[in-house]
C-alpha positions in Angstrom: 0.0 -0.3 0.4 1.4 3.2 -1.1 1.2 6.5 1.5 1.7 10.1 0.5 3.0 12.6 2.8 2.3 16.2 2.2 4.3 19.2 3.3 5.1 22.6 3.5 2.1 23.8 4.4 1.8 27.1 6.5 0.9 30.9 6.8 2.1 33.3 4.1 1.2 36.8 3.4 -0.3 37.8 0.1 2.6 37.9 -2.7 4.7 35.6 -0.9 5.9 31.8 -1.9 5.3 28.7 0.0 6.9 25.3 -1.5 4.8 21.6 -0.9 6.5 18.3 -1.0 4.2 14.9 -1.6 6.8 12.2 -0.4 6.0 8.7 -1.1 6.8 5.8 0.4 7.3 3.8 -2.4 8.7 4.9 -6.4 7.2 7.7 -7.9 8.2 6.4 -11.1 5.9 3.7 -11.3 3.0 5.8 -11.3 1.3 7.2 -14.4 1.0 10.5 -13.2 1.1 12.6 -9.6 -0.8 15.9 -9.4 -2.0 18.0 -6.3 -5.6 19.4 -5.2 -7.4 21.7 -3.1 -10.6 22.5 -1.2 -11.1 25.6 0.5 -14.0 26.3 3.4 -16.9 25.4 1.6 -15.6 25.0 -2.2 -15.6 21.7 -4.9 -11.9 20.6 -4.7 -10.4 21.6 -7.7 -7.6 20.2 -9.6 -4.7 22.8 -9.7 -1.6 21.0 -11.3 -0.9 17.3 -12.6 2.4 15.5 -13.8 2.5 12.8 -15.9 5.7 10.3 -16.1 7.5 11.8 -18.5 7.8 15.0 -17.0 4.9 17.2 -18.8 3.2 19.2 -16.7 -0.3 20.5 -17.1 -1.5 23.4 -14.9 -5.2 25.1 -13.8 -5.8 28.3 -15.8 -5.6 30.1 -11.7 -2.3 29.0 -11.0 -0.5 29.0 -14.7 2.3 31.0 -14.2 2.6 31.1 -10.8 2.7 27.3 -9.6 5.0 24.9 -10.4 5.6 21.3 -10.1 8.0 18.8 -10.7 9.7 15.9 -9.4 12.4 14.2 -8.2 12.5 10.3 -8.4 15.8 9.8 -6.8 13.8 11.4 -3.6 10.1 9.8 -4.3 8.5 13.5 -4.1 6.7 15.7 -6.4 6.9 19.3 -5.2 4.7 22.0 -6.4 6.1 25.7 -6.5 3.9 28.3 -5.5 4.9 31.8 -5.9 2.8 34.8 -6.2 0.3 33.7 -3.5 -3.3 35.6 -3.3 -5.5 35.3 -0.3 -7.6 33.0 -2.9 -5.3 30.0 -2.9 -5.8 29.6 0.7 -7.1 25.7 1.0 -6.0 22.5 1.8 -3.8 21.2 -0.9 -3.6 17.1 -1.2 -1.4 15.1 -3.7 -2.7 12.1 -5.8 -0.9 9.4 -7.2 -2.3 7.4 -9.9 -1.8 4.2 -11.0 -2.2 1.8 -14.0 -3.6 -1.2 -12.5 -5.8 -4.3 -14.9 -9.1 -3.1 -13.8 -8.3 0.2 -14.2 -6.3 3.4 -13.3 -6.4 4.0 -9.3 -5.6 6.9 -7.4 -3.7 7.2 -4.0 -4.6 10.7 -2.0 -2.0 11.7 0.4 -3.7 13.5 4.1 -3.4 17.1 2.9 -1.6 20.3 4.7 -3.2 23.9 5.2 -2.2 26.7 3.3 -3.4 30.3 3.9 -2.7 33.5 2.4 -3.1 36.4 4.0 -4.5 40.0 2.9 
């Protein structure tokens, strides 16, 4: 069973930066994709960014040009560098990993880390 553990959240002022980490208990090379989602209080969970095994990344329009997702296969870790943070980025950020199985794609989830951006 794979475990994903996020870290790096916290309180930051608007315009500041944070880097989130998602450490997997096993090799991340086996995952076809890894990504980040976020959920603000009272809102639906929102996709933030995805990086596939080959290294290509995609971003939600709301974070494009401000957030950068990357992966370090040697450390079994995925990162989300968040710059120019805005109060509307406040949410619990969760890491996810997609595994291809014979029966389809299975998604693992971390427990989430809180990011709070003050104005």
